[in-house]
DOVEX-523703 format. One record per atom (N, C-alpha, C): residue number from 0; atom name; x, y, z. Coordinates in Angstrom, 1 decimal, m for minus. Each point is the difference from the previous one (the first is absolute). Layout:
<rs>
num;atome;X;Y;Z
NUM;CA;X;Y;Z;
...
</rs>
This chain:
<rs>
num;atome;X;Y;Z
0;N;0.8;m1.2;0.0;
0;CA;m0.8;1.2;0.0;
0;C;0.9;1.3;0.0;
1;N;1.0;m0.1;0.8;
1;CA;0.9;1.2;0.1;
1;C;0.7;0.3;m1.3;
2;N;0.4;m1.1;m0.7;
2;CA;0.7;0.2;m1.3;
2;C;m1.0;0.6;m1.1;
3;N;m1.2;m0.6;0.0;
3;CA;m1.0;0.6;m1.0;
3;C;m0.3;1.4;0.4;
4;N;m0.2;0.3;1.2;
4;CA;m0.3;1.4;0.4;
4;C;1.1;0.9;m0.4;
5;N;1.2;m0.4;0.2;
5;CA;1.2;0.9;m0.4;
5;C;0.0;0.2;m1.5;
6;N;m0.2;m1.0;m0.8;
6;CA;0.1;0.1;m1.4;
6;C;m1.2;0.8;m0.6;
7;N;m1.2;m0.3;0.4;
7;CA;m1.2;0.8;m0.5;
7;C;0.0;1.4;0.5;
8;N;0.4;0.2;1.2;
8;CA;0.0;1.4;0.5;
8;C;1.0;0.9;m0.8;
9;N;1.1;m0.6;m0.2;
9;CA;1.0;0.8;m0.9;
9;C;m0.5;0.2;m1.4;
10;N;m0.6;m1.0;m0.6;
10;CA;m0.5;0.1;m1.3;
10;C;m1.2;1.0;m0.1;
11;N;m0.9;m0.1;0.9;
11;CA;m1.2;0.9;0.0;
11;C;0.4;1.4;0.3;
12;N;1.0;0.2;0.9;
12;CA;0.4;1.4;0.3;
12;C;0.7;0.6;m1.2;
13;N;0.9;m0.8;m0.6;
13;CA;0.8;0.5;m1.2;
13;C;m0.9;0.4;m1.2;
14;N;m1.1;m0.7;m0.1;
14;CA;m0.9;0.2;m1.2;
14;C;m1.3;0.7;0.4;
15;N;m0.1;0.5;1.2;
15;CA;m1.2;0.8;0.4;
15;C;m1.3;m0.9;m0.1;
16;N;0.1;m1.2;0.3;
16;CA;m1.2;m0.9;0.0;
16;C;m0.7;0.0;1.3;
17;N;m1.3;0.2;m0.1;
17;CA;m0.8;0.0;1.2;
17;C;m1.2;m1.0;m0.1;
18;N;m0.6;m0.4;1.1;
18;CA;0.4;0.2;1.3;
18;C;1.3;m0.7;0.4;
19;N;0.6;0.4;1.1;
19;CA;1.2;m0.6;0.4;
19;C;m0.1;m1.5;0.3;
20;N;1.0;m0.7;m0.1;
20;CA;0.0;m1.5;0.2;
20;C;m0.1;m0.2;1.5;
21;N;m0.9;m1.0;0.4;
21;CA;m0.2;m0.4;1.4;
21;C;0.1;m1.5;0.1;
22;N;0.0;m0.5;1.3;
22;CA;0.0;m1.4;0.2;
22;C;m1.3;m0.6;m0.5;
23;N;m1.1;0.7;m0.1;
23;CA;m1.2;m0.5;m0.6;
23;C;0.2;m0.4;m1.4;
24;N;0.8;0.7;m0.7;
24;CA;0.4;m0.4;m1.4;
24;C;0.7;m1.3;m0.1;
25;N;0.8;m0.2;1.0;
25;CA;0.8;m1.3;0.1;
25;C;m1.0;m1.2;0.0;
26;N;m0.9;0.1;1.0;
26;CA;m1.0;m1.1;0.1;
26;C;m0.9;m0.1;m1.1;
27;N;m0.4;1.1;m0.7;
27;CA;m0.9;m0.1;m1.1;
27;C;0.6;m0.4;m1.3;
28;N;1.2;0.4;m0.2;
28;CA;0.6;m0.2;m1.4;
28;C;1.2;m0.8;m0.1;
29;N;0.8;m0.1;1.1;
29;CA;1.3;m0.6;0.0;
29;C;0.1;m1.4;0.7;
30;N;m0.5;0.0;1.2;
30;CA;0.2;m1.2;0.9;
30;C;m0.3;m1.3;m0.7;
31;N;0.9;m0.9;m0.1;
31;CA;m0.2;m1.3;m0.5;
31;C;0.2;m0.2;m1.5;
32;N;0.1;1.1;m0.7;
32;CA;0.1;0.0;m1.5;
32;C;1.4;m0.1;m0.4;
33;N;0.3;m0.6;m1.2;
33;CA;1.3;0.1;m0.5;
33;C;0.4;1.5;m0.2;
34;N;1.3;0.2;0.1;
34;CA;0.5;1.4;0.2;
34;C;m0.5;0.9;m1.1;
35;N;0.2;m0.4;m1.3;
35;CA;m0.3;1.0;m1.1;
35;C;m1.5;0.2;m0.1;
36;N;m0.8;m1.1;0.3;
36;CA;m1.5;0.2;0.0;
36;C;m0.4;1.0;1.1;
37;N;0.7;m0.1;1.2;
37;CA;m0.4;0.9;1.0;
37;C;0.3;1.5;m0.4;
38;N;1.2;0.2;m0.7;
38;CA;0.3;1.3;m0.5;
38;C;m1.1;0.5;m0.9;
39;N;m0.3;m0.8;m1.0;
39;CA;m1.0;0.3;m1.0;
39;C;m1.4;0.4;0.6;
40;N;m0.4;m0.9;0.9;
40;CA;m1.4;0.2;0.6;
40;C;0.0;1.3;0.8;
41;N;1.0;0.2;0.8;
41;CA;0.1;1.2;0.8;
41;C;0.0;1.3;m0.8;
42;N;0.8;0.0;m1.1;
42;CA;0.1;1.1;m0.9;
42;C;m1.3;0.3;m0.6;
43;N;m0.7;m1.1;m0.4;
43;CA;m1.3;0.2;m0.7;
43;C;m1.0;0.6;0.9;
44;N;0.1;m0.2;1.4;
44;CA;m0.9;0.6;0.9;
44;C;0.1;1.5;0.0;
45;N;1.1;0.6;m0.5;
45;CA;0.3;1.4;m0.1;
45;C;m0.1;0.5;m1.4;
46;N;m0.5;m0.9;m0.9;
46;CA;m0.1;0.4;m1.4;
46;C;1.3;0.1;m0.8;
47;N;1.0;m0.7;0.6;
47;CA;1.4;0.1;m0.6;
47;C;0.2;m1.3;m0.9;
48;N;0.4;0.1;m1.2;
48;CA;0.2;m1.1;m0.9;
48;C;1.4;0.0;m0.6;
49;N;0.9;m0.7;0.6;
49;CA;1.4;m0.1;m0.5;
49;C;0.1;m1.2;m0.9;
50;N;0.9;0.1;m1.0;
50;CA;0.3;m1.2;m0.8;
50;C;0.5;m1.1;1.0;
51;N;m0.3;m1.2;m0.4;
51;CA;0.3;m1.1;0.9;
51;C;1.5;m0.2;0.0;
52;N;0.7;0.0;m1.1;
52;CA;1.4;m0.2;m0.1;
52;C;0.4;m1.5;0.2;
53;N;1.2;m0.2;0.5;
53;CA;0.6;m1.3;0.2;
53;C;0.6;m0.2;1.4;
54;N;m0.1;m1.2;0.5;
54;CA;0.6;m0.2;1.4;
54;C;1.5;0.3;0.0;
55;N;0.6;0.1;m1.1;
55;CA;1.5;0.4;m0.1;
55;C;0.2;1.5;0.1;
56;N;m1.1;0.8;0.0;
56;CA;0.2;1.4;0.0;
56;C;0.7;0.5;1.3;
57;N;1.0;0.9;m0.1;
57;CA;0.6;0.4;1.2;
57;C;m0.9;0.8;0.8;
58;N;0.2;0.1;1.3;
58;CA;m0.9;0.8;0.9;
58;C;m0.2;1.4;m0.5;
59;N;m1.2;0.5;0.1;
59;CA;m0.3;1.3;m0.5;
59;C;m1.5;0.2;0.0;
60;N;m0.5;0.9;m0.8;
60;CA;m1.5;0.2;0.1;
60;C;m0.6;0.2;m1.4;
61;N;0.7;m0.6;m1.0;
61;CA;m0.5;0.2;m1.4;
61;C;m0.9;m1.2;m0.4;
62;N;0.0;m1.1;0.7;
62;CA;m0.8;m1.1;m0.3;
62;C;m0.5;m0.7;1.3;
63;N;m1.0;m0.8;m0.1;
63;CA;m0.5;m0.7;1.2;
63;C;1.1;m0.9;0.6;
64;N;0.7;m0.7;m0.9;
64;CA;1.1;m0.9;0.5;
64;C;1.1;0.8;0.6;
65;N;0.4;1.1;m0.6;
65;CA;1.0;0.9;0.6;
65;C;m0.4;0.5;1.4;
66;N;m1.2;0.4;0.1;
66;CA;m0.5;0.4;1.3;
66;C;0.0;m1.1;1.0;
67;N;m0.4;m1.2;m0.4;
67;CA;0.0;m1.2;0.8;
67;C;1.4;m0.3;0.5;
68;N;1.0;0.2;m0.9;
68;CA;1.3;m0.3;0.4;
68;C;0.6;1.1;0.9;
69;N;m0.6;1.2;m0.1;
69;CA;0.4;1.0;1.0;
69;C;m0.5;m0.4;1.4;
70;N;m1.2;m0.6;0.0;
70;CA;m0.6;m0.5;1.3;
70;C;1.0;m1.0;0.6;
71;N;0.6;m0.9;m0.9;
71;CA;0.9;m1.0;0.6;
71;C;1.2;0.7;0.6;
72;N;0.5;1.1;m0.6;
72;CA;1.1;0.7;0.7;
72;C;m0.4;0.6;1.3;
73;N;m1.3;0.5;0.1;
73;CA;m0.5;0.5;1.2;
73;C;m0.1;m1.1;1.1;
74;N;m0.4;m1.2;m0.5;
74;CA;m0.1;m1.1;0.9;
74;C;1.3;m0.4;0.6;
75;N;1.0;0.0;m0.8;
75;CA;1.4;m0.4;0.4;
75;C;0.5;1.0;1.0;
76;N;m0.4;1.3;m0.2;
76;CA;0.5;1.1;0.9;
76;C;m0.7;m0.2;1.4;
77;N;m1.3;m0.3;0.0;
77;CA;m0.8;m0.1;1.2;
77;C;0.5;m1.3;0.7;
78;N;0.2;m1.1;m0.7;
78;CA;0.5;m1.2;0.6;
78;C;1.3;0.2;0.7;
79;N;0.9;0.8;m0.7;
79;CA;1.3;0.2;0.6;
79;C;0.0;1.0;1.2;
80;N;m0.9;1.0;m0.1;
80;CA;m0.1;1.0;1.1;
80;C;m0.8;m0.5;1.2;
81;N;m1.1;m0.7;m0.2;
81;CA;m0.9;m0.4;1.0;
81;C;0.0;m1.5;0.4;
82;N;0.4;m0.8;m0.9;
82;CA;m0.1;m1.4;0.3;
82;C;m1.4;m0.5;m0.1;
83;N;m0.2;m1.3;0.5;
83;CA;m1.3;m0.6;0.1;
83;C;m0.2;m0.7;1.3;
84;N;m1.1;0.3;0.7;
84;CA;m0.4;m0.7;1.2;
84;C;m1.2;m0.8;m0.2;
85;N;0.1;m1.4;0.2;
85;CA;m1.2;m0.8;m0.2;
85;C;m1.0;0.3;1.1;
86;N;m1.3;m0.2;m0.4;
86;CA;m1.1;0.1;1.1;
86;C;0.2;m1.1;0.9;
87;N;0.0;0.2;1.3;
87;CA;0.2;m1.0;1.0;
87;C;m1.1;m1.1;m0.1;
88;N;m1.2;0.4;m0.3;
88;CA;m1.1;m0.9;m0.1;
88;C;0.1;m1.0;m1.2;
89;N;0.7;0.5;m1.1;
89;CA;0.2;m0.8;m1.1;
89;C;1.1;m1.1;0.3;
90;N;1.0;0.5;0.8;
90;CA;1.1;m1.0;0.4;
90;C;m0.6;m1.0;0.9;
91;N;m0.9;0.4;0.9;
91;CA;m0.6;m1.0;0.9;
91;C;m0.8;m1.0;m0.7;
92;N;m0.8;0.4;m1.1;
92;CA;m0.7;m1.0;m0.8;
92;C;0.9;m0.9;m0.7;
93;N;1.1;0.5;m0.5;
93;CA;1.0;m0.9;m0.7;
93;C;0.6;m1.0;1.0;
94;N;0.2;0.4;1.2;
94;CA;0.5;m0.9;1.0;
94;C;m0.9;m1.2;0.2;
95;N;m1.3;0.4;0.1;
95;CA;m1.0;m1.1;0.3;
95;C;m0.1;m0.9;m1.2;
96;N;m0.1;0.5;m1.2;
96;CA;m0.1;m0.8;m1.2;
96;C;1.3;m0.9;m0.2;
97;N;1.1;0.6;0.3;
97;CA;1.2;m0.8;m0.1;
97;C;0.0;m1.2;1.0;
98;N;m0.5;0.2;1.2;
98;CA;m0.1;m1.0;1.0;
98;C;m0.9;m1.1;m0.4;
99;N;m1.0;0.4;m0.8;
99;CA;m1.0;m1.0;m0.5;
99;C;0.4;m0.6;m1.3;
100;N;1.1;0.4;m0.5;
100;CA;0.5;m0.5;m1.3;
100;C;m0.9;0.3;m1.2;
101;N;m0.6;1.2;0.1;
101;CA;m0.8;0.5;m1.1;
101;C;0.9;0.7;m1.0;
102;N;0.0;m0.4;m1.2;
102;CA;0.8;0.7;m1.0;
102;C;m0.5;1.4;m0.3;
103;N;1.0;0.9;m0.2;
103;CA;m0.4;1.4;m0.3;
103;C;0.8;0.5;m1.2;
104;N;m0.6;0.9;m0.7;
104;CA;0.6;0.7;m1.2;
104;C;m0.3;1.5;0.1;
105;N;0.9;0.8;m0.6;
105;CA;m0.3;1.4;m0.2;
105;C;m0.4;0.2;m1.4;
106;N;m1.1;0.7;m0.2;
106;CA;m0.4;0.4;m1.4;
106;C;m0.1;1.5;0.0;
107;N;0.8;0.6;m0.8;
107;CA;0.1;1.5;m0.1;
107;C;0.1;0.5;m1.4;
108;N;m0.7;1.1;m0.3;
108;CA;0.2;0.6;m1.3;
108;C;1.4;0.7;m0.1;
109;N;0.6;0.3;1.1;
109;CA;1.2;0.7;0.0;
109;C;1.2;m0.8;m0.5;
110;N;0.8;0.7;m0.8;
110;CA;1.3;m0.7;m0.4;
110;C;1.1;0.1;1.0;
111;N;m0.4;0.7;1.1;
111;CA;1.0;0.2;1.1;
111;C;m0.3;m0.9;1.2;
112;N;m0.9;m1.0;m0.1;
112;CA;m0.5;m0.8;1.1;
112;C;1.2;m0.7;0.7;
113;N;0.9;m0.6;m0.7;
113;CA;1.1;m0.7;0.6;
113;C;0.9;0.9;0.8;
114;N;0.2;1.2;m0.5;
114;CA;0.9;1.0;0.8;
114;C;m0.8;0.4;1.3;
115;N;m1.3;0.2;m0.1;
115;CA;m0.7;0.4;1.2;
115;C;0.0;m1.1;1.0;
116;N;m0.2;m1.2;m0.4;
116;CA;0.1;m1.1;0.9;
116;C;1.4;m0.1;0.6;
117;N;1.0;0.2;m0.8;
117;CA;1.4;m0.1;0.6;
117;C;0.2;1.0;1.0;
118;N;m0.3;1.3;m0.3;
118;CA;0.2;1.1;0.9;
118;C;m0.8;m0.2;1.3;
119;N;m1.2;m0.5;m0.1;
119;CA;m0.9;m0.3;1.1;
119;C;0.4;m1.2;0.8;
120;N;1.0;m0.8;m0.5;
120;CA;0.4;m1.1;0.8;
120;C;m0.9;m1.2;m0.2;
121;N;m0.8;m0.1;m1.0;
121;CA;m1.0;m1.0;m0.2;
121;C;0.2;m0.9;m1.2;
122;N;1.1;0.2;m0.7;
122;CA;0.2;m0.7;m1.3;
122;C;0.1;m1.5;0.3;
123;N;0.6;m0.4;1.1;
123;CA;0.2;m1.4;0.3;
123;C;m1.2;m0.8;0.2;
124;N;m1.1;0.7;0.3;
124;CA;m1.3;m0.7;0.3;
124;C;m0.8;m0.4;m1.2;
125;N;0.4;0.4;m1.2;
125;CA;m0.8;m0.3;m1.2;
125;C;0.9;m0.6;m1.1;
126;N;m0.3;m1.3;m0.3;
126;CA;0.6;m0.6;m1.1;
126;C;m0.6;0.4;m1.3;
127;N;m1.2;0.4;0.0;
127;CA;m0.8;0.4;m1.2;
127;C;m0.3;1.5;0.1;
128;N;0.5;0.8;m1.0;
128;CA;m0.3;1.4;m0.1;
128;C;m0.4;0.2;m1.5;
129;N;m1.3;0.4;m0.2;
129;CA;m0.4;0.3;m1.3;
129;C;m0.2;1.5;m0.1;
130;N;1.0;0.7;m0.6;
130;CA;m0.1;1.4;0.0;
130;C;m0.1;0.5;m1.4;
131;N;0.1;1.3;m0.2;
131;CA;m0.1;0.6;m1.4;
131;C;0.9;m0.6;m1.0;
132;N;1.2;m0.3;0.4;
132;CA;1.0;m0.6;m0.9;
132;C;m0.4;m1.4;m0.4;
133;N;m0.5;m0.8;0.9;
133;CA;m0.5;m1.3;m0.3;
133;C;m1.2;0.0;m0.9;
134;N;m0.9;0.9;0.3;
134;CA;m1.2;0.2;m0.8;
134;C;0.3;0.3;m1.4;
135;N;1.0;0.9;m0.2;
135;CA;0.4;0.4;m1.4;
135;C;0.6;m1.2;m0.7;
136;N;0.9;m0.7;0.7;
136;CA;0.7;m1.1;m0.6;
136;C;m1.0;m1.1;m0.4;
137;N;m1.0;m0.3;0.8;
137;CA;m0.9;m1.1;m0.2;
137;C;m1.2;0.5;m0.8;
138;N;0.0;1.3;m0.3;
138;CA;m1.1;0.7;m0.8;
138;C;m1.4;m0.2;0.7;
139;N;0.1;0.2;1.3;
139;CA;m1.2;m0.1;0.9;
139;C;m0.7;1.4;0.1;
140;N;m1.3;0.1;m0.3;
140;CA;m0.6;1.3;0.2;
140;C;0.0;0.4;1.5;
141;N;0.1;1.2;0.3;
141;CA;0.0;0.5;1.4;
141;C;m1.3;0.1;0.7;
142;N;0.0;0.3;1.2;
142;CA;m1.3;0.2;0.8;
142;C;m0.7;1.2;m0.7;
143;N;m1.3;m0.1;m0.1;
143;CA;m1.0;m0.9;0.7;
143;C;m0.3;m1.3;m0.6;
144;N;0.8;m0.4;m1.0;
144;CA;m0.1;m1.4;m0.5;
144;C;0.6;m1.0;1.0;
145;N;m0.5;m1.2;0.1;
145;CA;0.5;m0.9;1.1;
145;C;1.3;m0.8;m0.4;
146;N;0.5;0.2;m1.2;
146;CA;1.1;m0.9;m0.5;
146;C;1.2;m0.1;0.9;
147;N;0.5;1.2;0.5;
147;CA;1.2;m0.1;0.8;
147;C;m0.2;m0.8;1.3;
148;N;m1.2;0.1;0.6;
148;CA;m0.3;m0.8;1.2;
148;C;m0.1;m1.4;m0.4;
149;N;m0.6;m0.3;m1.1;
149;CA;m0.2;m1.4;m0.4;
149;C;1.4;m0.6;m0.3;
150;N;0.9;0.7;m0.6;
150;CA;1.3;m0.4;m0.3;
150;C;0.8;m0.3;1.3;
151;N;m0.2;0.9;1.0;
151;CA;0.7;m0.3;1.3;
151;C;m0.5;m1.2;0.6;
152;N;m1.3;m0.3;0.0;
152;CA;m0.6;m1.2;0.6;
152;C;0.6;m1.2;m0.7;
153;N;0.2;0.0;m1.3;
153;CA;0.5;m1.1;m0.7;
153;C;1.5;m0.3;0.4;
154;N;0.8;1.1;0.2;
154;CA;1.3;m0.1;0.4;
154;C;0.1;m0.6;1.5;
155;N;m1.0;0.3;0.8;
155;CA;0.0;m0.5;1.3;
155;C;m0.5;m1.5;0.0;
156;N;m0.6;m0.4;m1.1;
156;CA;m0.5;m1.4;0.0;
156;C;m1.3;m0.2;0.6;
157;N;m0.8;1.1;0.0;
157;CA;m1.4;m0.1;0.6;
157;C;m1.0;0.5;m1.0;
158;N;m1.2;m0.3;0.2;
158;CA;m1.1;0.4;m0.9;
158;C;m0.6;1.3;0.5;
159;N;m0.6;0.7;m1.0;
159;CA;m0.6;1.3;0.4;
159;C;m1.1;m0.1;1.0;
160;N;m0.8;m1.1;0.0;
160;CA;m1.2;m0.2;0.8;
160;C;0.4;m0.3;1.5;
161;N;1.3;m0.1;0.3;
161;CA;0.4;m0.2;1.4;
161;C;1.0;1.1;0.4;
162;N;0.1;1.0;m0.9;
162;CA;0.9;1.1;0.3;
162;C;m0.7;1.3;0.4;
163;N;0.7;0.8;0.9;
163;CA;m0.5;1.2;0.5;
163;C;0.8;1.2;m0.5;
164;N;m0.7;1.0;m0.5;
164;CA;0.6;1.2;m0.5;
164;C;m0.1;1.1;1.1;
165;N;1.1;0.6;0.3;
165;CA;0.1;1.1;1.0;
165;C;0.4;1.2;m0.8;
166;N;m0.8;1.1;0.0;
166;CA;0.3;1.1;m0.8;
166;C;m0.5;1.3;0.6;
167;N;0.8;1.1;m0.2;
167;CA;m0.4;1.3;0.4;
167;C;m0.4;1.0;m1.1;
168;N;0.1;m0.5;m1.3;
168;CA;m0.3;0.8;m1.1;
168;C;m1.3;m0.4;m0.6;
169;N;m0.8;1.0;m0.5;
169;CA;m1.3;m0.4;m0.6;
169;C;0.2;m0.9;m1.2;
170;N;1.0;0.3;m0.8;
170;CA;0.2;m0.8;m1.2;
170;C;0.4;m1.5;0.4;
171;N;0.7;m0.1;1.1;
171;CA;0.5;m1.3;0.5;
171;C;m1.2;m0.8;0.5;
172;N;m0.9;0.7;0.7;
172;CA;m1.2;m0.7;0.5;
172;C;m0.9;m0.5;m1.2;
173;N;m0.1;0.9;m0.9;
173;CA;m0.7;m0.4;m1.2;
173;C;0.6;m1.2;m0.7;
174;N;1.3;m0.1;0.0;
174;CA;0.7;m1.1;m0.6;
174;C;m0.3;m1.3;0.8;
175;N;0.0;0.1;1.3;
175;CA;m0.3;m1.1;0.8;
175;C;m1.5;m0.5;m0.2;
176;N;m0.9;1.0;m0.1;
176;CA;m1.4;m0.4;m0.1;
176;C;m0.2;m0.6;m1.4;
177;N;0.8;0.4;m1.0;
177;CA;m0.2;m0.6;m1.3;
177;C;0.6;m1.3;m0.2;
178;N;0.8;m0.5;0.9;
178;CA;0.8;m1.2;m0.2;
178;C;m0.5;m1.3;0.6;
179;N;m1.2;0.1;0.7;
179;CA;m0.6;m1.2;0.6;
179;C;0.8;m0.5;1.2;
180;N;0.7;0.9;0.8;
180;CA;0.7;m0.4;1.1;
180;C;m0.9;m0.3;1.2;
181;N;0.5;m0.7;1.0;
181;CA;m0.8;m0.4;1.1;
181;C;m0.5;1.2;0.8;
182;N;0.9;1.0;0.2;
182;CA;m0.3;1.1;0.8;
182;C;0.8;1.2;m0.5;
183;N;m0.6;1.2;0.1;
183;CA;0.7;1.2;m0.4;
183;C;m0.1;0.9;1.3;
184;N;1.2;0.3;0.6;
184;CA;0.1;0.9;1.1;
184;C;0.5;1.3;m0.4;
185;N;m0.8;1.1;0.2;
185;CA;0.4;1.3;m0.2;
185;C;0.6;0.6;1.2;
186;N;1.1;0.8;m0.2;
186;CA;0.7;0.7;1.1;
186;C;m0.2;1.5;m0.3;
187;N;m0.7;0.6;0.9;
187;CA;m0.3;1.5;m0.2;
187;C;1.1;0.8;0.5;
188;N;0.9;0.4;m0.9;
188;CA;1.1;0.9;0.4;
188;C;m0.2;1.3;m0.7;
189;N;m1.3;0.3;m0.3;
189;CA;m0.3;1.3;m0.6;
189;C;m0.9;m0.1;m1.2;
190;N;m0.2;m1.2;m0.5;
190;CA;m0.9;m0.1;m1.2;
190;C;m1.4;0.1;0.4;
191;N;m0.4;m0.3;1.2;
191;CA;m1.4;0.1;0.5;
191;C;m0.6;m1.4;0.1;
192;N;m0.5;m0.3;1.2;
192;CA;m0.6;m1.3;0.2;
192;C;m1.2;m0.3;m0.9;
193;N;m0.9;1.0;m0.2;
193;CA;m1.1;m0.2;m0.8;
193;C;0.4;m0.3;m1.5;
194;N;1.0;0.8;m0.4;
194;CA;0.5;m0.2;m1.4;
194;C;0.6;m1.4;m0.2;
195;N;0.7;m0.5;1.0;
195;CA;0.6;m1.3;m0.1;
195;C;m1.1;m1.1;0.0;
196;N;m1.0;0.2;0.7;
196;CA;m1.2;m0.9;0.0;
196;C;m0.6;0.0;m1.4;
197;N;m0.2;1.2;m0.5;
197;CA;m0.7;0.1;m1.3;
197;C;0.9;m0.6;m1.1;
198;N;1.3;0.0;0.2;
198;CA;1.0;m0.6;m1.0;
198;C;0.0;m1.5;0.1;
199;N;m0.6;m0.6;1.1;
199;CA;m0.1;m1.4;0.1;
199;C;0.7;m0.6;1.2;
200;N;0.4;0.8;1.0;
200;CA;0.6;m0.6;1.2;
200;C;m1.1;m0.7;0.8;
201;N;0.4;m1.2;0.5;
201;CA;m0.9;m0.8;0.9;
201;C;0.1;0.5;1.4;
202;N;1.2;0.4;0.4;
202;CA;0.3;0.5;1.3;
202;C;0.8;1.2;m0.1;
203;N;m0.2;1.0;0.8;
203;CA;0.9;1.2;0.0;
203;C;0.5;0.3;1.4;
204;N;1.3;0.1;0.1;
204;CA;0.7;0.4;1.3;
204;C;0.8;1.2;m0.2;
205;N;0.3;0.7;1.1;
205;CA;0.9;1.2;m0.1;
205;C;1.5;m0.4;0.2;
206;N;0.2;m1.2;0.6;
206;CA;1.4;m0.4;0.2;
206;C;m0.1;m1.6;0.1;
207;N;1.0;m0.6;m0.6;
207;CA;0.0;m1.5;0.0;
207;C;0.1;m0.6;1.4;
208;N;0.4;0.8;1.0;
208;CA;0.0;m0.6;1.4;
208;C;m1.4;m0.4;0.4;
209;N;m1.0;0.6;m0.6;
209;CA;m1.4;m0.4;0.3;
209;C;m0.3;m1.5;m0.4;
210;N;0.8;m0.5;m0.9;
210;CA;m0.2;m1.4;m0.4;
210;C;0.7;m1.0;1.0;
211;N;1.0;0.6;0.7;
211;CA;0.8;m0.8;0.9;
211;C;m0.7;0.0;1.4;
212;N;m0.5;1.1;0.4;
212;CA;m0.8;0.2;1.3;
212;C;m1.3;0.6;m0.3;
213;N;m1.0;m0.8;m0.6;
213;CA;m1.3;0.6;m0.4;
213;C;m0.8;0.4;1.3;
</rs>
């Protein structure tokens, strides 16, 4: 969120685009989407139509891809300056699932998921990580399509109908609801509990600790 805020605030300010970018824009247009799609949708909300360009475009503001690559620079800066602290409730749930020998995977639209897990000290907990890089390599459509979750389940050796999706993004909840999974748990970290339910969440919590100590 911090990286997107930095990138869009700089771009909107430099080009006189209003209204100003807020965290509400993140949840509405960016959260859970592949990077360039998030850029495109957020710009469209302000009536801005940039050429799409190519993922190889250098960071800048002349194309959607260039702006998305600028976001990646902002992300690396934030990661270096501020680091990543995992939510204690999420770690507590991982501890319980590990003790029960329940296989877990990370499914993320971000191409930076592995680095985030590493900096947060969580990389060793997940043998399966399906991120933006894997999705591109395997030609999997991103959320709200269920394909990345279904691919992760196959890598874990389990079927969709016994798998649980845990998501804080509207598009991710929609992906879980579309995939025929056993349960979709929405985590309200700003997206809004009602919106998560409307997107298809079976259960909504504000923190994953609620699943450990209901």
